N, C-alpha and C positions, 0 to 999 in steps of 0.2 A: 437112531442118532449116530449110528454108523459106526460105533465102537463096541461092538457087541465081545470082541476080544478081549475088551479093557475093561469090562463092567467092574471088575475085582479092584479095579485100581485106586478107585477113591476109598473104600473100606478099608484098604491097606495102607492110607496114608494116615485113615482116621486112628487105625491101629496105633499107629509108629507117634502120632499125636498123644493118645492113651499113655503109651508109656513112657512118654518124655515127661508128659505134664505130672504125671504120678509123681515123677522124683524130683518135680519143682523146677525143671530148667530143659533147655530145647536141648542140650547136647552138642551146642556148636551146628546145627543141622540146619539147615533152610529147607522145613516141609514144606511143598507145594501146597498153595489155599488163593482164595480169595478173600480181598480186604475191601469192604464196604467204607468208602470216604466218601463226606461229604458234609456241608454247614448242618448246624441246627437245624430242625424243623423241616430239613430238605426230603424226608420220605423215607430215610432208611431203615429203620423199623418197620413200618408197614409193607414196604418190598420184602422185607424178613418174613414176615407174619403172612403175605399171603401165599407165600412159599409153602409155609407148611400149612397154610389154610386153617388157623386158630387164632388166638388173642392171646399170648403170651409173656410179651416184652414189656416193661415198665414204660408207663406213660406218664406226664406232665411237661408243667414249661421248663424252659431254661434247658442246663444239660440234665440228660436223664441216665445215659450211658456215659459210667465213669469208669466202667474196668473194660477191656476186652473180650466180646462173648465170642468164643469159639463154637459159632454151631454146626453140630455135623447132621446133615439130613440124609435116612438110612430108609431104603426103597423095603418095605416092610407087610406084611399080614394085617398084624394089631398096630395100633395107633398108642404110642405111652412116648414118657420122655426119661430121659435118664442124666444127672449130672455128675461128672467124675468125684466131687468131694462129697456125694453122698452114696455111695457104693453099697447096690444090691436092694435100692429104693425105687421104686418102679411109681413114675407123676403119671395119672392118668387124666386128673380134675388140669386143665391148662390154667387156671386161675391162681394155684399152688404154684407152679412154674415160675409165673410172675412173683410171686411173693415170697419164693427161693431163692429168687436174682436178686432182687432188693434188701433183702438180709445178707445175701452173702456178700453183695458189693459194702453194706455198711459195716460189716465187720472187718474190711480191710481198710475203707476209705472214710469209715465215720460218715456222719451224716451231717457234714459242715459243705457239701457238694464240692468236696477234693475230688481226684483223680488217681488211678492206681493203674499200673502196667501190669499186675498179675492177673493170667486171663482166670474168667468161666469158663470151663467146658461143660456144653450142654449137647446132650446127642435124643434128637428124635427122631421116632420109628414111626412111619406111615405109609400106608397105601398110597398117600395120593402127593408123593414128594419122589424125586428122582435123586440117586446119590448126588449129594454136593457136600462140600466144605465151607462155611463163609467165616469172617471175621467182623462183628459189627463192632465198630470202631465210633470215641465220642464225636462229636458234631464239632467241626471248629467254628470258634467263635472268635469275637475280638474284643470284648468288653467282658470284665469280671462282675458276675452278679452276686451280689450278698455277701455270705464271707468267704466268697472263693479267692486263691492267692491273688496278686495283681497280676501275674506271669500265666493266667490260665493257659492264655493264645500259643505261648511256646512250650508251655508244659504239655498240651495236646497235639500239638505241630512234632515234638520231639517223638512222642507215642507212636503218631500215625508212621514218621520216619523209619522207627524200628522195624514196622512191619513192613512198608512198602516200598523199602531199598533194597530187598533181597531179590534177588532174578528170581526167585522159587515164586513169587507172590503176584497173582493178577490181579489187577486194581479197579475196582466196580466204583465207577464215579458218579454218584447221585448228585443230579440239579433241578432242581423244581424248575418250571415252564417258564413262572410269572415272575422269575427274575432274569437279568442280563446274562446270559451266557458266556460271553467276552470277559465278565468279571467272576466266571465260578472257581471257589476258592478250591476246588474238590480238582478240576482240570489242571489246575495251574501245579497242586503238588505233585500230582503226575504226570505233569510234562517236567518237574523236578529230577526224578528219579526215574523215568522213562522216556529218554528224547525220541526215541525211535516209534513210539506206539506202539508197541510189539504187546504190552500185557494190560493195557488200558481201554476200558470198554465203557463206554456212555451209557447212562441212563438219565431219561427225561422224564419225572413226574410231575404231577397237577398239570395234566395238559388240559384237563377239564375247568381250569379255574382261569384260564388266560383271558384275556380282556375280549370282549364281542368284537367282532369281525378279522380276528388275529389268531396264528397257527403256527404250528412248530412244523409245518411240511418240508421244508427246505434245508431243515436240520437234519429232522429222519430222514430224510433221503440222502443226508452225507453232502449234501451239495455248499451249503453256507457254516463255516466253523466247523472243518471236516475232522474227522478222527480216522483215524487206520482200521480200526476195529466197529468203527460207526458207531451209531448210537439205538438205542431201543426206548420206545415210549411206553409207559405204565399209567397208569391211574388205579389211586386209592382209595379206601374209604375217608371220607370228610370229616371234621372232628364232629359233626352233627351223630353223622353215621355210627362214629366210633362209641359215644357219648349214649344213640341210643340203642347198640350192640345190636348194630346189623350183622348177619352173619357174611362171614368172609367168601363162602360158595357163592350167597346172591351178590355180594360184590364183583369177585370174578367172573358172574355173569353179567353187571352193567358194566363192567370195564370190555367185554367181547360187543355189546351192544355198543357201546360208545363208540368203538372205533369202524364197525361195520356203517355205524349210521352218520358218523361224522365226515364232511364232502371231502376234506384235506385230507383225513387218512384212513378212507376205506380202501384205497386201492393197496392200502401197506398195512390191512389187518391181518394177515396172515404171518406181519412178520411184525407186530406190537404183540404188549399186553404181558402180563405176566408167568403164565403157560412156556410162551415163546424166549424168553428172558431164562428161567429153569433151564429150557433144552440147551440153549447157546451157552450158558455158563457151564452147564455137566460136559460138553463136548468140549469146551476148551479147555477147562482143567481136565479132564482125561487126557487130552492129547497132551499139557504141558507135565501133567507127571508123566508121562512116557517119556517124553527128552530130558527130564531130569533126573529120572531111575538111576541110569549107568552112575551119574557121579554119586549120586546119594547111597549108591552100593558101595561106592569106593570108600567113600568118608566112613560110613557104619564100620568095614571095616580094617582102617586106620587107627580109627578110635577104639577099638575090640582089641586091636594088637597092644596099642599103647595102654591098657587097662591090665593085660595081663598079666604082668610083675606083680603089681600091687594089689592083684585080686588073691592071688595066688594063695597068702597067707590068710584070708578070710573065710575060702570056700568051704570050709569045714568047722566054722566058727560054732562056738556053742556060749554064751555068757556065761553060764552056771554051772558050767562043767569044773569040778575043784581039781582034775588032772591037768585041765588046761592052764586054770590058774597057778598051779604049783610050777609047771612047766615056763612060763613066761615068766612067773618071779627067778626061776633059778638064771634062765637066759638074759634077762634085762642085769640080773647083778653080777652076772660073767660078763658081759658087756660093758658096765660101767666101770668095771674093774679093766678092762681091755682099754676102752677110752681114757681112763684117768692115766695108764701108765701110756700110750702112746704118745700122750699130748706132753709128758715128761721127757720121754726118750727119744721122741723124734719119730716120726712117721712118713711116709713117702706117700701115704692117702690123703686126699684132701688137703694140700699143701696150701697155708693162707698165705698170698702173696702179698697183702696189702699192709698187715701188721705182725709185729711178733706177738708171738704169742704162748704158752706155757711153760716149756723147759726151756726155749729160748730165752724169755724174758729173764726166767729166774738164773740164766746162766748171766745175762746181762747184768743182772745185779752182782753176782758173784765177782764177776772179773772187770765190770764200770765203775759202775755205782758205789759198790764197795770201797776201791781204790780211791776213788774221789774222795768219799768222805774221810777216808782214812788222810788223804792229802790235805782236803779242804781244811782239816785240823790241824793241819801243820803252825806251829808255834810259831808267835811274834818275833820275830831276830832281834829287836833292840827288847823285846819285853824278858826274852830268854835272858840275853848276856846281862840285861840289870838282874834277873833272880839267880842268877851263876856268881855274879857280883855279891851280892848280900850274902848267900852262901859260904862263900868262901869269908868274908869278913865275920858272918857270927861262929864260924867252925873255929878260928882263930881268936875270935875274941878279942882282949886288951892285947894280943903278942901282935907282930908282923910274924906273918907265915914264912919262911922261906923255901916250903916246898908245896907242889900243889897237892891240896888234901881231898884223897879219893871217897873222904866223907859225903863231900859236896856234890862230886858224879853223883854217887849212889841215891840223893838224898831229890837230885833234878831229874835222875832217869826216872823213878818210880815216880815221880810227879806226871812225869810225860807218859807213861804207860798207863796209870788211873786213867787219862785221856781217852782212852782207847775203849772203854767201854761203850761210852754213848755209842759212836758209831759201831760198834759191834751190836748192839741191840737194836738199833735202826733196821740194820742186815736182816737180823731175824725176822721183824716186822713186817719189812718188806715182802720177805718167803713166803709169812702167813697171808699176808694181804692177796696175795699172788696167786698161792693154793687157794684158798676158799672162794675165790673167781674162778678157779678152774674144775673144781667142784660141781658150782652153779653152772657151768659149762657143760661140763660130761653128763648133769643130770637133766637137761634138756629133752634127751632122749628117753625119757622118764614121763614126758608131758603127757602121755596117755591114759596114766595111775595118776593124779594128781596127790594121794594119801601119800604113796609108795615115794614118792620124787620126795615130799614134802619131809617124809621120817629119813629118806636116805640122807639130804642133805643135813637133815639136825644133826644123825649121829657121828658124821664123818667130820662135819665141822665139828661137833666137840671134842671128839678126838684129836684133832690137831690144836684146838685151843691147850688140851692137856699136852699135847706132846711140846706147846708153848713156851711155860713154865719149865720143863726137863731141859728143854735145848738151851733156854738164855740160862738155865744154873749152870748147866757146862758148858758155857759161853763166859760167866763171871768165873766159874772156876779156870778157865784157861788164863784170865788174866791174872789170878790170882796166884796161880803156878808160876806167871812171868816175875811179878814182886817178888815172890819168896826167895828167890837167889840171882843175882846179876851175876852172872856167868863173864867174867874176861876173858876167862879162857878160852870163849869161843872161836874157832878159827877164822872165823872174818872179821874178830874185834880187831882194831888196830892196836892199840896200848897205848900205855903213857908216853913210852919211849917214841915210836912213830908219830903219835898226837903232836909233842912236842917239836918233830921235825918239821912236820907238817905247817907248825904258827910259824915257823922260822921261814919255811919257803912260802907260805903265802903272806908273810907279813904285807908287802906293797901291793900282792894281787887281789883279785877278786875271790872268794870264799867259794871253791868249788863244791859243787852238791856229792855227798860220797855215792857209791853205788851206781853210778848214771853213767853209762857208757855216751861220750859227747857225740861221736861222728854219725852213729844211724839214724835214719828218718823216726821219728815219734809219730809222725801221724800224716798222711795226704789226705784231699778232698776238696772238694767245690765250697767254695763261700761267697756271700756276694758284699762286696763292700760298699754300703750307703753312704754315698755323697751328694750332695746336693745338684738339682738341675743346674743350678748357674755354671756348678765345674763340671761340668760332665754327666752328670748323674748317675745311678749307681749299674754297676757292673760285674759278671762273674768271672771269677778267677781260679786256677787251681793251684791251692795253697797246699806248701809243701814245709814241716814243723821238725825242726832239728834243737837239738839241745844249746845250741848256740845262736839260731837263727830264725823268722821266719820269711819265707820266700814266697811269691805269688808269681804264676805263669797263664800265658794267655791259653791253656790246654794241658790235656792229660801227658803232652810227649814230652813237657818241661823244655822245649827248645829254648822258646822265646820266652825269657827273664824279664819278669817289668819290674821288681824291686825287693831289696832285702832287708830285711828288718832286723839287727839285734837286738838280742833278749835282756840285754843290760838296761836295768831299772825300769822296765816293765810290769804294769800289773792290769789287773782284769776287773771291768766293773759291768753290773748290769744296766739295759738300757731298756726302758717300757718300748713296746710295739707300738709302732705309728697310729693312727684312726685308721687310714685308708689301708695299710700294710695286714697282710696275713703273715708274714715271716716274723720268726723270733729273732732278738738279736742281742749283742753285746757287744762291749769295747775294750780295746786295749789303749792304753795310753803310759804316758813318762812321769815317773813318781818326780821328777829334776824339773818339772813344768816345763820342757822341751817338746818342739813338734817334732810327732811321730812320721807323718808320712808328708812330705809336703810343705803346705804351710796349714796342717791340724793338727792338733794336740792332741785328738785322739782318733784311732779308727774304730768304725761301727761294721761289726761283719755279723751278717745275716743268715740264717737259716731256714729252711722248712718245720722242723718243727722243733719243739723244746727237748725232745732227747739226742738229737743231733748237737744242738747247743751244751748239753749235760756235759755231753762225750769230747765236743772238742776242748771244753773247760778242762776234764782229767787229762786229756792230752797235754797242755797248758801246765797245770800242774806237775806235771809228770818233769815238763821241762825247767821246771824252777819260775812260771812266771803264777802270784799266786793272788786271790783276790782280794781287793782292796776292802781294809776294814774300816775307812773313813776315819781315822785318829785328829784329833786338832791339831791345830798348828802349836799350841802352847804345851801341848804334852810332848808332841814333836822336838821341841824346842830343849823341855825339860830333859826330856831322856840324853838329847843330845851334850847339856850340861855334864848330866851326872856321867858320859861316859868320856867326854875331855877330862873329869876333874882325876880319871883313876890314873893312878901311875904306871909307869911302865910294867912293874913286876907285877903287879894283880891285872895286869891288860893280856899280860901273858900266859899268866894262870888260868884267866877267864875265857883267852882264845882255846887253848889245852883243854880246858871240860869242854868247851862248846864241839870241839873235834870228835871227842869222846862220845858224847851224846848223840851227836848225827852218827856214827858209828853203829851204836849199837841199837839207836831206834830202829836203823835202817834193818836190822838182824830180826827185831823184835814184829817189825810192820810184814818183813818178810815170811815169818814165821806162822803170825795171826793171818794172814792173808790165804798161807796156805792149809790152815788147820780150822778156819769159819766155813768154809764150804764143806770139808768133809765131814765134820761137827753136826750142820745142819742138812746134808744127803744121809747121815746116818740115823739121827736123833728124830725127824721129824720126814723128811720124804721118802725114804725107803722102808720105814716104821708104815707111815698112812697108806702106801702101796699094800704092805704085808696083811694092814688091818685090814683093808678092803677084798682082798683076794680070798683070807683065811675067816674073818669074825664077822664082818657086816652082814652075811645072811642070819646070823644065830642074833645079833642084836634086831635085827628085822622083825623074825618072828618072835623075839619074847617083848618087842615094842607095841603089839596087839595082835585081833584075827587077821589072818590071812585074808579073806573075804573081803572086808574092809580095806585092807593095803590092798586087794587087786582090783578095787573098784572103778569103772570106767568113766574119764569126765565124759561129761553129757558132750562136747564136740567132737571127740573121739568116736563115741558109740553112732551120731548122726554121720561122720566122714564114711564111717565101715557102711552104716544103712545105704547112704547114698552109693558108695561106688557098686556095692551089691546089685543095687536096683539097677543101674547103669547099667552094670555088666550084665545082666538078665536083659535090661529092656534092648541093648544093642544084639543080644545073640537071637534073641526074638525076632527082632525088626529083621535080621540078616536070612532068617527060618522063614520070615512071611515072603520079603522078595525073592528068595528062591524059588517060590510055589507059584509067581506068578507070570503068566505068560504074555507075553510083550507082543501077540500080532494083534493087529489094528490097521484101521483104515482113517488116514488123517485128512484134512482139509490144508491146502496151501496158505502160507501166510499171506495174508493183503498185501499188496504193494501200498508205498509209502505215498502220504496225502501232503498236503501245504496246511503244517498245523501251525504254520509262526504266529497264527493269529493270540493263541493262546498267553504269547510273551507279553504282547503288545496290545494297545488298546484300539479296536477296530474301528473305523467307520463305515457304514454300509452305505453303497452306491445308491446316489440319488433315485435312480427309478427302480431300486430295489426296497422293496419294506421290512424291516428286521422281526425277524418272528415273535422275537420274547421283547418287542419293546412293551413297557407298562404304560407308557402314554402315545398317543396318534399324534402323527404330523399334522402339521396345517395343511388346507386344502384338498384334505383325501377323503375320501369316504369311507364309514369306518365299515360299511356292512360287507361286501364282498369285493373281489378282486377286480381290478377295470381291465377292459378289452384293450385287446396289443395285437400288432400282427407278426409281432415275433412268435417263432417257434416254440413252445411249453417245453419247462425244463424235461431231462429224463426221469422216465419210471425206471429206470434201473434200478434194482436195490444197491446197500451197500456191500461189496464184495467179500464182507467179513463173512457171510452165512451162505457164501455157495448157492444163493436161487437163480436161478434163469430168469432172461431178463424179460419184463413186462411189455405184452403187444400195448397199441394204440388204445385209448380209453374209447369206447364206442360213443355216439351221439351226431349231433348235427353238426358239431365243429371238428373238420377233419385237420390235425397237423403233423407235421413229420416229428417224431423222437429226435432231441437233440442230443448233443455230445454228453456225455456221462461225464460228472463232476465238473462242468465247467466252473470257471472262477467266480463269474457274479451273474448267478440263473435270471434270466427276462420274467415278467410279468405273466401270469398263468391267465389266458383268457378266460370269459365268463362262462360259468357252466352250466348244464341245463335247470330247467326252474323245478324239475323231478326228480327227485334222487330213486337212484334201484335200488329194489327190497335187498337183493344180493350182488355180491362178485359179479364183474363181468364172467362169463366163463373161460377165458383164456387165461386168468390168472393162477398157475400153478398153485396147490397146495403144499405144504412143507411135510 
């Protein structure tokens, strides 16, 4: 074989294949192997059976090989077979091997002629084989048969490509001699993945079935339709031989006799046949393994390092150890509490940069969403004035009051305070929703133990619901406390005297919103102005909102101002998102039906998210721009008529109470905005944290048996087992590789040949007969080659096998040996009538 120092390499790869196949994956390693490809009924299975010397592969019409068969041949003193999925069982009867292959195939693919890429691993020990690893793949087909899927051709092709595209895979391209070699599917697919021909070995089967007068000599000599590694011819048993249970040993003897006796092949006999093919493949695979071994070792080491950390916790794992379960329970509950607290309080590790979460969302509820709800609840100005007017009139009764009644102020004030209940309770509900979502998120780490996760979520969520009612009771108590006493001596309250002065001062001016500083900027940010394409299209601007105006600039440097819009008489309204737009839109318009910007009655402003829209709306509310409530025109006119009908004294009293209500409601809002987050934090969030840290474990113990709580999920157990098997397989593989000596004698790579014929349809020269033709050309005698004065083709063998040149054939016709590998082989002169009984003495034996 020439590789005595490398005899252990093929068994090494067999061990690696077993190690990785047993865990159901290849560990992303491309192990060196030989894939057998070819069309259906090309003789692939017969070639493999000839290697083994036994009938053991399924037979039948159509597609028989429906799963890849990894066949590992091991030279041994005894003869038996073993399947990886039947560990410990030795098959001595090879008929049972065939039945087991069929049963295992049907187990995965069913009996409907479907295919599967999951391989079957079969190891055959025999004194008649050389160490070799081959993969028998389904034969390529064009048409679906029976109940096969219509895309069976593409399924088989994809499966073949999974194996042969790997650089570590040698390709044994099997083609029958009685078909057109130029249209060989096996050679075409091999050419796609191996354009240099370094990994492709051609095998020509059914040489004995060619039409009379035709042969494949020029092909086997690698002159016609050449391959870089050349071709090897074999003769398999016919269907009649198979049906008659002809012994494979007798078939191999018949094959040898065929090559020695056939006039076209006798000079190639030592380089043809199954034994030579087996030797060649053994040599090529061994050399191939040697070349890929360093890269394989580095891949194994890198994969082992990547698994080290994950496997550390599983190395000494015992599923039924009660101490382990107790420790795991304590650790997981503790980690759950830490994760929950980090989500609430914020943490620098594993920061989410795409969305707000946890404490940040709750903070937004406290300081954006809740104030927005308070301002959105802001009373309608005209409706409020009407209520104040009615209150004053009802308090005075039949008399005309000379002074502004403080009872009217209290009645209106209490009515406004009661309205605060809804936004306060809504704030609690929003925080509850966020907390429950947070519990679900933190419990994801408990997914390895489904029962523990389920109980943890249930217990903590139940506790949060209990705190929900207590928190809402406390919030309602806050509102009741505000209602119980209207403190007109509050330091921030303007009082009656100041309210009357403000009424006089603002008689001809727009009402000033109390407790709002007019000069500072309320908000800055990017917004898109939606304008039709006819008017210039949508553009992004940098907006600056103050209490007096809305301005927009070209960019955030705020040097080039595009426009400034006063906020007087402006209101907000929602706008439906466009069909083709991904942005969320709201609009600003003038209540007096005036143009807001240029010739536009309203400006549509767009944001990327609904959260940004809500945030901008809250900012506009702070600036005194409120949502449009869509009042009907007749109601507006009615209210206006009521307002006009008021006498001047009543109007002054209404304005005074209006200013008092403004002042006091701002005090209440300020107090509620401050107390609500504190109440929720104390009664709900902090209590939930304390409960998780101090009481959750006790509740879990009382919820059920610890063993059932800490029962692993099937997915986790499978993941752990796979990881441990992978880890040990990698360590074993590295140990195996470390024991191998890489001393070897290798053969050089054959020089390139012109194999462009594989990708195009060749037309043989007129003077050369196509060796694989099924029909004979006209005007050509079919029996023998015609005489010619041209020199015969070279008898040099293909350089793939390192065989010395053959001398000229003895006989009455003397000819000069031609140039090896000529593009078009000339005709061979007529042979002597008598066939020598043996090879000429000049032909060396391999």
